[in-house]
C-alpha positions in Angstrom: 69.4 74.7 85.7 72.5 75.2 83.4 75.7 75.4 85.5 78.2 74.8 82.7 80.3 77.6 81.2 80.4 78.3 77.5 82.5 75.9 75.4 84.8 77.1 72.6 84.0 75.2 69.4 86.6 76.7 67.1 88.8 79.7 66.5 89.9 81.4 63.3 92.9 81.6 63.2 93.3 78.6 65.4 94.3 79.1 69.0 98.1 78.7 69.4 98.7 79.6 65.7 102.2 80.4 64.5 103.2 82.8 61.7 100.2 84.8 62.6 99.5 87.8 60.2 95.8 88.6 60.6 94.0 91.6 61.9 90.9 89.9 63.1 90.2 86.9 65.4 86.9 85.0 65.6 86.2 82.6 68.4 82.9 80.5 68.2 81.0 79.1 71.2 78.3 76.5 71.7 75.9 79.1 73.1 75.2 82.8 73.2 77.7 84.7 75.3 78.1 88.2 76.8 81.2 90.1 77.9 81.4 91.4 81.5 83.9 94.1 82.5 86.0 93.3 79.5 88.3 96.4 79.9 89.1 95.3 83.5 89.4 91.6 82.7 91.3 91.4 79.4 95.0 91.3 79.7 97.1 91.4 76.5 100.7 90.5 76.7 102.8 92.1 75.4 100.5 95.2 75.7 99.2 96.7 72.5 99.6 100.4 71.7 96.0 100.7 70.5 93.2 98.9 72.3 91.7 96.2 70.2 87.9 96.3 69.4 86.1 93.5 71.1 82.6 92.2 70.2 79.9 91.5 71.3 79.6 94.8 73.3 75.8 95.0 72.9 73.5 92.0 72.4 74.6 88.4 73.0 76.3 86.4 70.2 77.8 83.0 69.6 81.0 84.5 68.2 83.6 86.7 70.0 85.5 88.9 67.6 88.8 90.7 68.2 89.8 93.4 65.8 93.5 94.4 66.0 94.5 98.0 65.5 98.3 97.5 65.9 101.2 96.4 63.7 102.4 93.3 65.6 106.0 92.8 66.6 107.9 90.1 64.6 108.8 86.8 66.2 106.7 87.5 69.3 104.2 85.4 71.2 101.0 87.2 72.1 98.6 86.2 74.9 95.0 87.4 75.2 93.7 86.5 78.7 90.0 87.2 79.0 89.9 86.6 82.8 86.3 86.2 83.9 84.8 88.4 81.1 83.1 85.6 79.1 79.8 84.5 80.5 76.8 82.7 79.0 73.8 84.8 78.2 71.1 82.9 80.2 72.7 81.8 83.5 75.8 84.0 83.7 78.1 81.0 84.0 81.7 82.2 83.7 84.4 80.7 81.4 87.3 81.3 83.7 90.7 82.5 82.5 90.2 81.7 78.8 93.4 82.5 76.8 93.9 83.0 73.1 97.6 82.7 72.1 99.4 83.1 68.9 102.9 83.8 67.6 104.1 86.0 64.8 107.1 83.8 64.5 107.7 80.1 63.9 107.1 78.8 67.5 105.1 79.7 70.7 107.3 80.9 73.6 106.6 78.6 76.5 108.6 79.8 79.5 107.0 81.2 82.6 107.7 83.1 85.8 105.7 82.5 89.0 105.6 84.3 92.4 103.4 85.9 95.1 102.4 89.4 95.9 101.5 91.2 99.1 100.6 94.7 100.1 103.1 96.4 102.4 101.7 97.1 105.9 98.3 95.8 104.9 96.5 92.7 106.3 94.7 92.2 102.9 96.5 92.2 99.6 95.3 94.5 96.8 93.4 92.9 94.0 93.8 93.4 90.2 97.6 94.0 90.4 99.5 94.2 87.1 102.7 92.1 87.2 105.1 93.0 84.4 108.5 92.1 82.9 110.8 94.6 81.1 113.7 93.8 78.9 116.9 94.3 81.0 118.8 95.5 77.9 116.8 98.7 77.7 115.6 99.0 81.3 116.5 102.0 83.5 115.0 103.7 86.5 112.7 105.9 84.4 111.3 103.1 82.2 108.4 102.3 84.5 107.2 105.9 84.2 107.0 106.1 80.4 107.2 102.7 78.7 104.9 99.7 78.6 106.4 96.3 79.6 107.2 93.3 77.4 105.0 90.9 79.3 102.1 91.3 81.7 99.7 89.4 83.8 97.1 90.3 86.4 96.3 88.9 89.9 92.6 89.4 89.3 90.1 89.6 92.1 91.4 87.7 95.1 94.6 86.0 94.1 97.9 86.6 95.9 99.9 84.6 93.4 100.9 85.4 89.8 102.1 83.5 86.7 103.5 85.2 83.6 103.4 82.7 80.8 104.6 82.4 77.2 107.9 84.2 77.9 111.0 84.2 75.7 114.3 83.2 77.3 116.2 86.3 78.4 117.0 88.7 81.2 114.2 90.9 82.6 113.2 93.2 85.5 110.1 92.4 87.4 107.6 95.1 88.5 104.1 95.1 90.0 101.6 98.0 89.8 98.3 98.6 91.4 96.7 101.2 89.2 93.7 103.4 89.0 94.1 103.6 85.2 95.4 100.5 83.4 98.0 102.2 81.2 100.8 100.0 82.5 103.0 103.1 83.4 103.8 104.2 86.9 102.0 107.3 88.3 103.4 107.8 91.8 100.5 110.1 92.8 97.9 107.4 92.3 99.6 104.0 92.0 101.3 101.5 94.3 104.5 99.8 93.0 106.5 96.6 93.8 109.8 95.7 92.3 112.6 93.2 92.5 116.0 94.9 92.9 118.1 92.6 90.6 117.4 91.4 87.1 115.9 87.9 86.5 117.2 85.4 84.0 114.6 83.2 82.5 114.2 80.2 82.5 114.2 80.0 86.3 112.7 77.8 88.9 112.8 80.6 91.5 109.5 82.1 92.8 109.6 85.8 93.6 107.7 87.8 96.2 106.5 91.3 95.3 105.6 93.8 98.0 103.3 96.6 96.9 103.8 100.1 98.5 102.9 103.7 97.9 106.2 105.2 96.9 107.3 108.2 99.0 108.3 110.5 96.3 110.1 113.9 96.7 107.9 116.5 98.4 106.0 118.8 96.2 102.9 121.0 96.9 99.9 121.6 94.7 97.8 124.8 94.2 96.0 125.7 97.5 92.2 125.8 97.6 90.1 128.0 99.9 87.7 126.2 102.2 86.5 129.0 104.5 87.4 132.5 105.4 90.3 131.3 107.5 91.2 127.8 106.1 92.9 126.7 102.9 93.8 123.2 101.7 97.3 122.5 100.2 97.4 119.0 98.6 101.0 117.6 98.5 103.0 114.5 97.4 105.8 112.9 99.3 107.0 113.3 103.0 105.9 116.6 104.4 108.3 116.4 107.4 110.2 119.7 107.7 107.9 121.5 105.3 107.4 125.2 106.0 104.5 127.4 104.8 104.3 131.2 104.9 101.6 133.6 103.8 102.3 137.1 102.6 100.4 140.2 101.5 102.4 142.8 99.6 105.6 141.4 101.2 104.1 141.6 104.7 104.0 138.3 106.6 100.6 137.1 107.8 100.6 134.9 110.9 99.6 131.3 109.9 99.9 127.7 110.9 99.2 124.4 109.2 97.9 121.0 110.4 97.7 117.7 108.4 94.3 116.7 107.2 93.7 113.2 108.7 93.9 110.4 106.2 94.8 112.7 103.3 98.0 114.0 101.7 96.7 117.5 102.4 97.8 120.4 104.7 95.1 122.6 106.4 96.5 126.1 106.3 95.0 128.4 108.9 95.3 132.2 109.0 93.0 135.1 110.0 90.5 136.5 107.5 92.4 138.8 105.1 90.9 141.4 102.8 93.2 141.3 99.7 93.0 141.1 95.9 95.8 138.5 96.1 98.1 136.6 98.6 101.3 134.6 98.2 101.5 131.2 99.8 105.1 129.9 99.8 105.9 126.3 100.5 109.5 125.2 101.2 111.3 122.0 102.3 115.1 121.6 102.0 115.8 122.5 98.3 112.1 122.7 97.3 110.5 126.1 97.0 107.2 127.0 95.3 105.1 130.2 95.6 101.4 130.2 94.7 99.5 133.4 94.0 95.9 133.0 95.3 92.9 135.3 95.3 90.7 135.0 98.4 87.1 134.7 97.5 84.7 137.4 98.6 81.9 135.1 99.6 83.0 132.1 101.6 81.9 129.9 104.5 82.4 132.0 107.7 85.4 131.6 109.9 85.7 128.2 111.5 84.8 128.4 115.2 86.3 126.3 118.0 84.4 123.1 118.7 85.7 120.5 121.2 84.5 116.9 121.1 85.5 114.0 123.4 84.3 110.6 124.6 81.4 110.7 127.0 80.9 107.1 128.0 82.8 104.0 129.1 86.6 104.2 128.9 89.2 101.4 128.9 91.9 101.3 131.5 94.7 101.9 128.9 92.8 104.4 126.9 93.8 108.1 126.9 91.1 110.7 127.3 91.4 113.0 124.2 89.9 116.3 123.5 89.6 116.9 119.7 89.5 120.4 118.4 88.0 121.7 115.2 90.6 124.5 114.9 94.4 124.6 115.7 95.5 124.6 119.3 96.5 127.8 120.9 96.9 127.5 124.7 95.8 125.2 127.5 95.2 126.4 131.1 95.5 123.3 133.3 94.1 125.2 136.3 90.8 125.5 134.5 90.4 121.8 134.0 89.1 119.6 136.8 88.7 115.8 137.2 86.8 114.4 140.1 85.7 110.9 141.1 82.2 109.8 142.2 83.2 110.5 145.8 83.9 114.1 144.7 87.6 113.8 145.4 90.0 115.4 142.8 92.0 113.3 140.5 95.6 114.3 139.6 96.3 114.4 135.8 98.9 115.5 133.3 98.2 117.5 130.1 99.8 116.5 126.7 99.4 118.9 123.8 99.3 117.4 120.3 99.1 120.5 118.0 99.5 118.6 114.8 96.6 116.4 115.6 94.5 119.3 117.0 94.2 117.3 120.3 94.8 117.7 124.0 95.3 114.5 126.0 94.5 114.2 129.7 96.5 111.4 131.4 95.3 110.0 134.7 95.2 106.6 136.5 91.9 104.8 136.2 90.4 102.7 139.0 88.0 99.8 138.7 84.2 100.6 138.7 84.8 104.3 139.0 83.0 107.3 137.7 85.0 110.3 136.5 83.6 113.8 135.9 85.7 116.1 133.7 85.0 119.8 133.6 86.5 122.4 131.4 85.9 125.9 132.6 85.7 128.8 130.1 89.1 129.6 128.5 90.6 126.3 129.6 91.5 125.8 126.0 92.0 128.7 123.5 92.5 128.0 119.8 95.1 129.6 117.5 92.7 132.5 116.7 92.1 133.3 120.4 88.7 131.7 120.5 88.0 130.1 124.0 85.9 127.2 124.9 82.6 127.5 126.8 82.0 125.3 129.9 82.3 121.6 128.9 81.5 118.5 131.0 82.2 114.9 130.3 81.5 111.7 132.3 83.5 108.6 132.0 83.1 105.2 133.7 85.2 102.1 134.1 84.3 98.5 134.7 86.4 95.7 136.3 89.8 94.3 135.4 88.1 90.9 135.1 86.1 92.3 132.1 89.4 92.4 130.2 91.9 89.9 128.9 95.7 89.6 128.9 97.9 88.4 126.1 101.6 87.2 126.4 103.3 86.9 123.1 106.4 84.7 122.8 108.0 85.6 119.5 110.6 83.4 117.8 112.6 83.7 114.6 112.8 87.4 114.9 115.3 88.5 112.3 116.6 91.7 114.0 115.7 94.3 116.5 114.1 96.7 117.2 110.6 95.7 116.2 107.2 97.3 116.7 104.5 94.9 117.9 100.9 96.0 117.2 97.5 94.5 117.9 95.0 95.4 115.2 91.6 94.4 114.0 90.4 93.4 110.5 90.1 97.1 109.6 93.7 97.6 110.8 92.8 99.9 113.7 95.6 99.8 116.2 94.5 98.9 119.7 97.9 98.5 121.4 101.5 98.9 120.4 105.0 98.2 121.9 108.5 98.9 120.7 110.7 95.8 121.5 114.5 96.3 121.7 115.6 92.8 122.7 114.2 89.2 122.9 111.5 89.0 125.6 107.9 88.1 126.2 105.7 90.9 124.9 102.9 91.5 127.4 99.6 93.2 126.6 97.4 93.5 129.6 93.9 94.8 130.2 92.8 94.3 126.6 89.1 94.8 125.6 87.7 91.4 124.6 87.8 90.9 120.8 89.8 89.2 118.1 93.2 90.7 117.4 95.7 90.3 114.6 99.4 90.7 115.4 101.5 92.9 113.2 105.3 93.1 113.6 107.3 95.8 112.0 111.1 95.6 111.6 111.9 99.2 112.6 115.2 99.4 110.7 115.6 103.2 111.0 114.6 103.1 114.7 112.1 105.9 114.4 109.2 104.1 116.2 106.9 103.9 113.1 106.5 102.0 109.8 108.1 103.7 106.8 107.2 103.1 103.2 109.6 102.7 100.3 110.9 105.0 97.6 111.0 103.6 94.1 113.4 106.1 92.6 115.9 105.5 95.4 115.4 101.7 95.2 114.3 101.6 98.8 111.9 98.9 99.8 109.3 99.5 102.5 110.1 98.4 106.0 109.4 94.7 106.4 106.1 93.8 108.1 104.9 90.4 109.4 101.3 89.5 109.9 100.0 86.6 112.0 97.9 84.3 109.8 95.2 83.8 112.4 93.5 86.2 114.7 93.8 85.7 118.5 90.5 85.7 120.4 91.1 87.6 123.6 88.3 86.9 126.1 87.3 88.6 129.4 89.2 87.3 132.5 91.5 85.2 130.3 95.3 85.0 130.3 96.6 83.8 126.9 100.1 82.7 126.3 100.7 82.7 122.5 103.8 81.3 120.7 104.4 83.0 117.4 107.1 82.0 114.8 107.8 84.9 112.5 109.4 82.6 110.0 106.1 80.9 109.3 
């Protein structure tokens, strides 16, 4: 079985040519080749205005042809990095990272810049990240939105390091973009960005770390869309904190409320069914104001009805019992909610209302090997539209403390306080969290047995949560540390773990 990649026999013009003035490049191989994902793999630096034509795009050939459609810049070194696009026809063996380089001047630029990249507040780094250099002489804050860079490379599938090569000596700004469309210009609605604050003088021996984040742009709303007779979606961009929404018909205010759609930059706007040719939905936040004229559709899904769901099985000792509602919360009547143990004795509890999350939390102490019966009588919960619940019953059971593990974290090299310490899994689901104000052992007890990663957030604005950055304001995301290895917490174990945040 052939395991060797294709071999380049010759190129015309030759690879690393100077005084290049052709509009066609031919590269010959020792066997038939195909191109795989060429648009994703090929990185041309500096970027060309017009995409070159690359062959073969159909059947296999022994010659790869590049037809240029641009007027090339004078005295400039160009690099065509084909990534993993070139494979042999029979076995699919990859010719990795093949580069064709030429200069329109009298020499090949040979300087390079190296560094690493990570994704803010993410255990795994994004792949296929464009890393770019801009000329400092012409760079300003808006450049990344409307101009292509001078030099570019890509981190490809699984790399967390980058190297931009064949650079000319000079002063540059370094930016990274994770894009949905590879146009090398920043679209804050879709893209993640990373940047180094200060300019970089090349040559340099320094290695730079880029942190990718979703920029928190200024708040703005998009046109609402009707989902049902009493629910509309309002997509938005930016931080929705403090946003207000009102609905009017002929200048008369219609009672409404909004809740965030989980996992989306979208508001769910709720108001009673209205018969009208048109309505006005006005969204405001500080100095932002926009009014949308919408026309309710005559035939829509019927009004959303109240449905309440909750866990009905085993519950962990530190886990809250949550009632999730399908519609916004109206009122809770605690007197119509009952919790009893298996011996039929009542259990005291507290009610916490979370209207934004459309949840009601019942807090109560949980004993070992106990059975809890939770009953909601009719009208225990009423939603925003006055719809009450029917009778609901749930059964929860606990096991023994010895079925759980305890973790004591001894953190060192903490740069500053406060910090937020979280235990997460590989999917970054948070199982436990603590805000730590001063140096101390961080104790997590009664943990369900599994492997946990430790995430530490430097909570610089002291708001108890991680905050992303804002490119236009040159604000980096809050710094996050991830432990390199997972901690295996086992039943009936006490683990004392030392963790150096400088490593």
